N, C-alpha and C positions, 0 to 999 in steps of 0.2 A: 353371412345369409346366403351371398351367391355361391358359395363354396359347395354349398349344398347340392347346387346343381352344374357346377362350374361353366355359367352363363360364357366366359371367352370359348370353352368348346361347341356352344352352339355358335358361335360366330364362324368355325373353323373353314364351313364350305366357303363364306363370301371372300375371308381373309385370304384363301390357298388362291383363288380364283384372283383377287387382287394383286397378290406376288407374281403372277402370272402375266398383268397388263390386262385383263380383260372386265375387271370389275374397278370401277371408276367410283359408286357411290355406294355405301351402307347405309339403309334405315333401318332405326330399333324403335319398336312400340313397343311401350310395357305398360300394363294395368294388374297393377296386384300379381297374381300368379300366371298370366297371360302373358307370351314375350311370341312375337313379330321380328324376325329377322329378314327382309330384303335387300336383292342386290341388282346390279344391272347390266351384270354378269352375261356369259352366252348361256345358260343355264346348266346344269350339271348332269352329267352324260347318263340316258337312259339305257344303253347299251347293255347287254346280259353279260354276265360273266360266265366263268365255264359252266357254272354247276345250274346256268338258265336265268340266274337272277339280274335284276336290272341293276347297276351301280348305283342311283339314287336308293335303293330299296337295301341293297347291303350296306351302306354306312350308315342307314337308320336302322339296322337289327343284328350287325355282325360288331362283334369286337375288333378294335385295329383295324375294322377296312379303311376308315379314312385317313387315319396316320399313316397308314401303310402304303396309301398313293400320294403322299405328299413328299416333294423333290425338295421343299425346304426346309434343312435340319433345323432351322429356329424354331417353325412354326410346329414340326413334329413335337419338339420338346418342351416349346413354353404355352402351346393351345391343346394340341391333340394327344392328351394323354391317352384313353383307352377309347376314346371314341364319342360321335356325337349319339352313340347309341346308349349311352349312361342317360343322356338327356332325355331322350325317347321312352325308355324305360323307366324313368321317374315321373313319367307326363301320363295325367290321365287322360289326355288325346294330344295328338299333335296329326299336323300334315307338311308333306313336302310338295309344292307347287313348282314346275320347271316348264318355262315358257321355251321352247327349241322353235325359229323359225315361224314367230307368232302365233303357235299352238300351243293350249296350254294343257300340260298334262298332271294329273293331282292324285295323290294317294294319302290315305287318313290311318291314323292308326289310333288304336286304344289299346292303354296299357302296355303301349311298348308292341305290340303283332299288328302287322297290315289288317285292316279292314279288307281288302281286296286287292288285285295288279293295279298300276299305274293305269287311270282308264284320260283319254284324250276327252278332253270337257267339249269340246268341238269351240270353245271360246277360245277370243285372239287376246292376247295380251302382249305389252312390252318385254322383249327379251329378261331372262334373268331369272334366279330362284329364291323362292320366298318358303320359308320354312317357320312353321307357326307351331308353337306347343303351350300347355294349359297345364303346370305342375301339378300333379297331388301334393294335396292338401296336406296330407298325412307326412309328406319329406320335408316339412317345412318347419312344422308344428308353431303353425297363426303366424307367420313371418310373409314377408312378400320380397319382392325385388328392389333393391333400391339403385331409381336412376345413375344417383352420383358417385355409389360405390361403382357401380359397371362403368362409367365413365372414368374414375381414378385407376380401375384395373388395367381398360385396353390402354390406358397413357403408360402404365407399367411396363407393356408389354415391347414397346420400341421395337418396332418391326420394320422401318425404313420405309414405311410407304406413303411417299411424300404428296403422290398424285391422288391418292384414296381419300375420300372424305366419309366421314361417319355422322350421322343425322340422328337426333333423339326426336319421334315424331310423339306431338302430345296427343 
């Protein structure tokens, strides 16, 4: 059931920052097909690449973009297969919220495509990155995410991140 959207791949942003030591906590909220993953890291970069696309948008829309920026080989192998772009493509809606220096930037997506460029919401927020997606039900055939399965899968990854806590928010 989880393999249909590869939920650990949705955690790749947070796990990569945790490997670098900038994330100490990942919170996961699962409600049916609606999943939110947030961390207390520095916030994913919004610097544009050579094509002028912010890195946050590139990882959501370009195959392998996330994996290609990982230095941790085990993360590449076990978590980042083709990238979070697949989670985005299989979702009816998704959003990526990034807090840099207490300013919140957000971009939303519909069926894998950005609705508009990243926008400064004018709100302040604690630092970190929040990924939220609602998987299109046609891809899961009347199934939902199972929190116990996700916890077991995360336990199998064994990425040696003792400083990291992962909690499931009810």
